PDB file of N, CA, C and O in Angstrom:
ATOM      1  N   UNK A   1     160.164 -64.038 102.203  1.00  0.00           N
ATOM      2  CA  UNK A   1     159.739 -62.927 101.397  1.00  0.00           C
ATOM      3  C   UNK A   1     159.657 -61.644 102.232  1.00  0.00           C
ATOM      4  O   UNK A   1     160.034 -60.569 101.764  1.00  0.00           O
ATOM      5  N   UNK A   2     159.173 -61.760 103.450  1.00  0.00           N
ATOM      6  CA  UNK A   2     159.027 -60.589 104.309  1.00  0.00           C
ATOM      7  C   UNK A   2     160.379 -59.912 104.536  1.00  0.00           C
ATOM      8  O   UNK A   2     160.494 -58.691 104.432  1.00  0.00           O
ATOM      9  N   UNK A   3     161.387 -60.703 104.843  1.00  0.00           N
ATOM     10  CA  UNK A   3     162.715 -60.132 105.101  1.00  0.00           C
ATOM     11  C   UNK A   3     163.301 -59.525 103.832  1.00  0.00           C
ATOM     12  O   UNK A   3     163.940 -58.475 103.890  1.00  0.00           O
ATOM     13  N   UNK A   4     163.097 -60.161 102.706  1.00  0.00           N
ATOM     14  CA  UNK A   4     163.628 -59.670 101.438  1.00  0.00           C
ATOM     15  C   UNK A   4     163.056 -58.298 101.105  1.00  0.00           C
ATOM     16  O   UNK A   4     163.794 -57.393 100.717  1.00  0.00           O
ATOM     17  N   UNK A   5     161.754 -58.143 101.253  1.00  0.00           N
ATOM     18  CA  UNK A   5     161.103 -56.874 100.918  1.00  0.00           C
ATOM     19  C   UNK A   5     161.618 -55.738 101.790  1.00  0.00           C
ATOM     20  O   UNK A   5     161.989 -54.682 101.276  1.00  0.00           O
ATOM     21  N   UNK A   6     161.644 -55.942 103.102  1.00  0.00           N
ATOM     22  CA  UNK A   6     162.100 -54.863 103.977  1.00  0.00           C
ATOM     23  C   UNK A   6     163.598 -54.611 103.827  1.00  0.00           C
ATOM     24  O   UNK A   6     164.057 -53.482 104.001  1.00  0.00           O
ATOM     25  N   UNK A   7     164.355 -55.645 103.509  1.00  0.00           N
ATOM     26  CA  UNK A   7     165.785 -55.453 103.258  1.00  0.00           C
ATOM     27  C   UNK A   7     165.989 -54.575 102.027  1.00  0.00           C
ATOM     28  O   UNK A   7     166.899 -53.746 101.998  1.00  0.00           O
ATOM     29  N   UNK A   8     165.147 -54.753 101.011  1.00  0.00           N
ATOM     30  CA  UNK A   8     165.233 -53.911  99.814  1.00  0.00           C
ATOM     31  C   UNK A   8     164.824 -52.477 100.127  1.00  0.00           C
ATOM     32  O   UNK A   8     165.444 -51.535  99.633  1.00  0.00           O
ATOM     33  N   UNK A   9     163.804 -52.308 100.929  1.00  0.00           N
ATOM     34  CA  UNK A   9     163.381 -50.960 101.330  1.00  0.00           C
ATOM     35  C   UNK A   9     164.515 -50.276 102.073  1.00  0.00           C
ATOM     36  O   UNK A   9     164.825 -49.115 101.810  1.00  0.00           O
ATOM     37  N   UNK A  10     165.130 -50.989 102.995  1.00  0.00           N
ATOM     38  CA  UNK A  10     166.231 -50.420 103.773  1.00  0.00           C
ATOM     39  C   UNK A  10     167.421 -50.076 102.878  1.00  0.00           C
ATOM     40  O   UNK A  10     168.041 -49.022 103.022  1.00  0.00           O
ATOM     41  N   UNK A  11     167.723 -50.981 101.958  1.00  0.00           N
ATOM     42  CA  UNK A  11     168.867 -50.772 101.073  1.00  0.00           C
ATOM     43  C   UNK A  11     168.658 -49.555 100.174  1.00  0.00           C
ATOM     44  O   UNK A  11     169.590 -48.784  99.948  1.00  0.00           O
ATOM     45  N   UNK A  12     167.443 -49.380  99.662  1.00  0.00           N
ATOM     46  CA  UNK A  12     167.148 -48.258  98.758  1.00  0.00           C
ATOM     47  C   UNK A  12     167.048 -46.929  99.490  1.00  0.00           C
ATOM     48  O   UNK A  12     167.486 -45.901  98.972  1.00  0.00           O
ATOM     49  N   UNK A  13     166.477 -46.939 100.685  1.00  0.00           N
ATOM     50  CA  UNK A  13     166.214 -45.678 101.378  1.00  0.00           C
ATOM     51  C   UNK A  13     167.156 -45.405 102.536  1.00  0.00           C
ATOM     52  O   UNK A  13     167.433 -44.251 102.864  1.00  0.00           O
ATOM     53  N   UNK A  14     167.646 -46.472 103.152  1.00  0.00           N
ATOM     54  CA  UNK A  14     168.456 -46.307 104.354  1.00  0.00           C
ATOM     55  C   UNK A  14     167.614 -45.877 105.544  1.00  0.00           C
ATOM     56  O   UNK A  14     168.156 -45.510 106.587  1.00  0.00           O
ATOM     57  N   UNK A  15     166.293 -45.918 105.400  1.00  0.00           N
ATOM     58  CA  UNK A  15     165.380 -45.449 106.432  1.00  0.00           C
ATOM     59  C   UNK A  15     165.012 -46.599 107.361  1.00  0.00           C
ATOM     60  O   UNK A  15     164.111 -47.389 107.080  1.00  0.00           O
ATOM     61  N   UNK A  16     165.725 -46.668 108.456  1.00  0.00           N
ATOM     62  CA  UNK A  16     165.523 -47.741 109.415  1.00  0.00           C
ATOM     63  C   UNK A  16     164.178 -47.609 110.123  1.00  0.00           C
ATOM     64  O   UNK A  16     163.551 -48.614 110.457  1.00  0.00           O
ATOM     65  N   UNK A  17     163.740 -46.398 110.349  1.00  0.00           N
ATOM     66  CA  UNK A  17     162.450 -46.171 111.014  1.00  0.00           C
ATOM     67  C   UNK A  17     161.285 -46.694 110.157  1.00  0.00           C
ATOM     68  O   UNK A  17     160.339 -47.282 110.680  1.00  0.00           O
ATOM     69  N   UNK A  18     161.363 -46.478 108.857  1.00  0.00           N
ATOM     70  CA  UNK A  18     160.315 -46.980 107.965  1.00  0.00           C
ATOM     71  C   UNK A  18     160.258 -48.503 108.017  1.00  0.00           C
ATOM     72  O   UNK A  18     159.176 -49.090 108.048  1.00  0.00           O
ATOM     73  N   UNK A  19     161.417 -49.132 108.028  1.00  0.00           N
ATOM     74  CA  UNK A  19     161.479 -50.591 108.109  1.00  0.00           C
ATOM     75  C   UNK A  19     160.905 -51.062 109.440  1.00  0.00           C
ATOM     76  O   UNK A  19     160.181 -52.056 109.498  1.00  0.00           O
ATOM     77  N   UNK A  20     161.233 -50.342 110.504  1.00  0.00           N
ATOM     78  CA  UNK A  20     160.700 -50.690 111.822  1.00  0.00           C
ATOM     79  C   UNK A  20     159.176 -50.651 111.804  1.00  0.00           C
ATOM     80  O   UNK A  20     158.526 -51.555 112.330  1.00  0.00           O
ATOM     81  N   UNK A  21     158.610 -49.621 111.209  1.00  0.00           N
ATOM     82  CA  UNK A  21     157.152 -49.502 111.135  1.00  0.00           C
ATOM     83  C   UNK A  21     156.546 -50.606 110.276  1.00  0.00           C
ATOM     84  O   UNK A  21     155.512 -51.174 110.629  1.00  0.00           O
ATOM     85  N   UNK A  22     157.180 -50.907 109.157  1.00  0.00           N
ATOM     86  CA  UNK A  22     156.666 -51.964 108.276  1.00  0.00           C
ATOM     87  C   UNK A  22     156.650 -53.325 108.962  1.00  0.00           C
ATOM     88  O   UNK A  22     155.749 -54.134 108.740  1.00  0.00           O
ATOM     89  N   UNK A  23     157.645 -53.564 109.788  1.00  0.00           N
ATOM     90  CA  UNK A  23     157.738 -54.843 110.480  1.00  0.00           C
ATOM     91  C   UNK A  23     156.898 -54.886 111.749  1.00  0.00           C
ATOM     92  O   UNK A  23     156.638 -55.961 112.289  1.00  0.00           O
ATOM     93  N   UNK A  24     156.475 -53.729 112.223  1.00  0.00           N
ATOM     94  CA  UNK A  24     155.697 -53.688 113.454  1.00  0.00           C
ATOM     95  C   UNK A  24     156.529 -53.870 114.704  1.00  0.00           C
ATOM     96  O   UNK A  24     156.010 -54.273 115.745  1.00  0.00           O
ATOM     97  N   UNK A  25     157.823 -53.575 114.610  1.00  0.00           N
ATOM     98  CA  UNK A  25     158.699 -53.692 115.772  1.00  0.00           C
ATOM     99  C   UNK A  25     158.556 -52.457 116.657  1.00  0.00           C
ATOM    100  O   UNK A  25     158.437 -51.339 116.158  1.00  0.00           O
ATOM    101  N   UNK A  26     158.568 -52.664 117.964  1.00  0.00           N
ATOM    102  CA  UNK A  26     158.505 -51.537 118.885  1.00  0.00           C
ATOM    103  C   UNK A  26     159.900 -51.033 119.241  1.00  0.00           C
ATOM    104  O   UNK A  26     160.070 -49.871 119.607  1.00  0.00           O
ATOM    105  N   UNK A  27     160.881 -51.898 119.133  1.00  0.00           N
ATOM    106  CA  UNK A  27     162.256 -51.521 119.481  1.00  0.00           C
ATOM    107  C   UNK A  27     163.129 -51.520 118.234  1.00  0.00           C
ATOM    108  O   UNK A  27     163.085 -52.446 117.424  1.00  0.00           O
ATOM    109  N   UNK A  28     163.928 -50.458 118.097  1.00  0.00           N
ATOM    110  CA  UNK A  28     164.829 -50.338 116.955  1.00  0.00           C
ATOM    111  C   UNK A  28     165.850 -51.473 116.953  1.00  0.00           C
ATOM    112  O   UNK A  28     166.247 -51.953 115.891  1.00  0.00           O
ATOM    113  N   UNK A  29     166.274 -51.901 118.140  1.00  0.00           N
ATOM    114  CA  UNK A  29     167.242 -53.001 118.234  1.00  0.00           C
ATOM    115  C   UNK A  29     166.718 -54.268 117.575  1.00  0.00           C
ATOM    116  O   UNK A  29     167.479 -55.005 116.948  1.00  0.00           O
ATOM    117  N   UNK A  30     165.436 -54.520 117.713  1.00  0.00           N
ATOM    118  CA  UNK A  30     164.837 -55.706 117.089  1.00  0.00           C
ATOM    119  C   UNK A  30     164.923 -55.622 115.574  1.00  0.00           C
ATOM    120  O   UNK A  30     165.213 -56.609 114.898  1.00  0.00           O
ATOM    121  N   UNK A  31     164.669 -54.443 115.059  1.00  0.00           N
ATOM    122  CA  UNK A  31     164.725 -54.235 113.608  1.00  0.00           C
ATOM    123  C   UNK A  31     166.145 -54.416 113.089  1.00  0.00           C
ATOM    124  O   UNK A  31     166.366 -55.045 112.054  1.00  0.00           O
ATOM    125  N   UNK A  32     167.095 -53.864 113.816  1.00  0.00           N
ATOM    126  CA  UNK A  32     168.507 -53.969 113.417  1.00  0.00           C
ATOM    127  C   UNK A  32     168.938 -55.432 113.415  1.00  0.00           C
ATOM    128  O   UNK A  32     169.595 -55.889 112.480  1.00  0.00           O
ATOM    129  N   UNK A  33     168.569 -56.159 114.455  1.00  0.00           N
ATOM    130  CA  UNK A  33     168.917 -57.592 114.506  1.00  0.00           C
ATOM    131  C   UNK A  33     168.244 -58.360 113.382  1.00  0.00           C
ATOM    132  O   UNK A  33     168.854 -59.244 112.781  1.00  0.00           O
ATOM    133  N   UNK A  34     167.002 -58.033 113.096  1.00  0.00           N
ATOM    134  CA  UNK A  34     166.249 -58.707 112.040  1.00  0.00           C
ATOM    135  C   UNK A  34     166.927 -58.528 110.687  1.00  0.00           C
ATOM    136  O   UNK A  34     167.019 -59.462 109.891  1.00  0.00           O
ATOM    137  N   UNK A  35     167.401 -57.307 110.444  1.00  0.00           N
ATOM    138  CA  UNK A  35     168.064 -57.027 109.173  1.00  0.00           C
ATOM    139  C   UNK A  35     169.501 -57.541 109.135  1.00  0.00           C
ATOM    140  O   UNK A  35     170.076 -57.735 108.063  1.00  0.00           O
ATOM    141  N   UNK A  36     170.070 -57.757 110.317  1.00  0.00           N
ATOM    142  CA  UNK A  36     171.446 -58.237 110.375  1.00  0.00           C
ATOM    143  C   UNK A  36     172.462 -57.163 110.039  1.00  0.00           C
ATOM    144  O   UNK A  36     173.504 -57.448 109.449  1.00  0.00           O
ATOM    145  N   UNK A  37     172.160 -55.923 110.414  1.00  0.00           N
ATOM    146  CA  UNK A  37     173.092 -54.824 110.162  1.00  0.00           C
ATOM    147  C   UNK A  37     173.706 -54.378 111.477  1.00  0.00           C
ATOM    148  O   UNK A  37     173.133 -54.583 112.547  1.00  0.00           O
ATOM    149  N   UNK A  38     174.861 -53.775 111.386  1.00  0.00           N
ATOM    150  CA  UNK A  38     175.540 -53.237 112.549  1.00  0.00           C
ATOM    151  C   UNK A  38     174.792 -51.986 113.008  1.00  0.00           C
ATOM    152  O   UNK A  38     174.409 -51.158 112.182  1.00  0.00           O
ATOM    153  N   UNK A  39     174.583 -51.843 114.301  1.00  0.00           N
ATOM    154  CA  UNK A  39     173.798 -50.724 114.835  1.00  0.00           C
ATOM    155  C   UNK A  39     174.411 -49.373 114.471  1.00  0.00           C
ATOM    156  O   UNK A  39     173.681 -48.433 114.156  1.00  0.00           O
ATOM    157  N   UNK A  40     175.727 -49.263 114.511  1.00  0.00           N
ATOM    158  CA  UNK A  40     176.371 -47.990 114.170  1.00  0.00           C
ATOM    159  C   UNK A  40     176.145 -47.630 112.709  1.00  0.00           C
ATOM    160  O   UNK A  40     175.871 -46.474 112.388  1.00  0.00           O
ATOM    161  N   UNK A  41     176.260 -48.612 111.824  1.00  0.00           N
ATOM    162  CA  UNK A  41     176.002 -48.382 110.404  1.00  0.00           C
ATOM    163  C   UNK A  41     174.552 -47.993 110.183  1.00  0.00           C
ATOM    164  O   UNK A  41     174.257 -47.069 109.424  1.00  0.00           O
ATOM    165  N   UNK A  42     173.663 -48.689 110.835  1.00  0.00           N
ATOM    166  CA  UNK A  42     172.229 -48.424 110.673  1.00  0.00           C
ATOM    167  C   UNK A  42     171.878 -47.018 111.144  1.00  0.00           C
ATOM    168  O   UNK A  42     171.139 -46.304 110.464  1.00  0.00           O
ATOM    169  N   UNK A  43     172.388 -46.621 112.276  1.00  0.00           N
ATOM    170  CA  UNK A  43     172.087 -45.290 112.787  1.00  0.00           C
ATOM    171  C   UNK A  43     172.696 -44.210 111.904  1.00  0.00           C
ATOM    172  O   UNK A  43     172.071 -43.172 111.682  1.00  0.00           O
ATOM    173  N   UNK A  44     173.890 -44.433 111.402  1.00  0.00           N
ATOM    174  CA  UNK A  44     174.517 -43.462 110.491  1.00  0.00           C
ATOM    175  C   UNK A  44     173.678 -43.268 109.242  1.00  0.00           C
ATOM    176  O   UNK A  44     173.451 -42.140 108.805  1.00  0.00           O
ATOM    177  N   UNK A  45     173.218 -44.372 108.671  1.00  0.00           N
ATOM    178  CA  UNK A  45     172.397 -44.288 107.471  1.00  0.00           C
ATOM    179  C   UNK A  45     171.071 -43.588 107.747  1.00  0.00           C
ATOM    180  O   UNK A  45     170.636 -42.737 106.971  1.00  0.00           O
ATOM    181  N   UNK A  46     170.435 -43.950 108.853  1.00  0.00           N
ATOM    182  CA  UNK A  46     169.123 -43.362 109.124  1.00  0.00           C
ATOM    183  C   UNK A  46     169.232 -41.881 109.463  1.00  0.00           C
ATOM    184  O   UNK A  46     168.312 -41.119 109.164  1.00  0.00           O
ATOM    185  N   UNK A  47     170.328 -41.454 110.077  1.00  0.00           N
ATOM    186  CA  UNK A  47     170.504 -40.041 110.379  1.00  0.00           C
ATOM    187  C   UNK A  47     170.783 -39.227 109.127  1.00  0.00           C
ATOM    188  O   UNK A  47     170.542 -38.020 109.109  1.00  0.00           O
ATOM    189  N   UNK A  48     171.283 -39.864 108.091  1.00  0.00           N
ATOM    190  CA  UNK A  48     171.579 -39.167 106.835  1.00  0.00           C
ATOM    191  C   UNK A  48     170.362 -38.938 105.969  1.00  0.00           C
ATOM    192  O   UNK A  48     170.455 -38.269 104.939  1.00  0.00           O
ATOM    193  N   UNK A  49     169.227 -39.475 106.362  1.00  0.00           N
ATOM    194  CA  UNK A  49     167.995 -39.330 105.589  1.00  0.00           C
ATOM    195  C   UNK A  49     167.159 -38.211 106.183  1.00  0.00           C
ATOM    196  O   UNK A  49     166.820 -38.249 107.366  1.00  0.00           O
ATOM    197  N   UNK A  50     166.824 -37.220 105.378  1.00  0.00           N
ATOM    198  CA  UNK A  50     165.965 -36.126 105.819  1.00  0.00           C
ATOM    199  C   UNK A  50     164.514 -36.516 105.661  1.00  0.00           C
ATOM    200  O   UNK A  50     164.088 -36.985 104.606  1.00  0.00           O
ATOM    201  N   UNK A  51     163.774 -36.317 106.709  1.00  0.00           N
ATOM    202  CA  UNK A  51     162.343 -36.594 106.666  1.00  0.00           C
ATOM    203  C   UNK A  51     161.560 -35.315 106.824  1.00  0.00           C
ATOM    204  O   UNK A  51     160.329 -35.339 106.814  1.00  0.00           O
TER     205      UNK A  51
END
């Protein structure tokens, strides 16, 4: 359930940093591996989100 929820948050927002905070990860690489996304794709998506 934990992975499903954060995967949905990531899919809807593309905000990798928010997912990292929700999971309590200190390293972005851990979050990317947890979600199973390519790092380049993840960074592209997160850079496209204005905060």
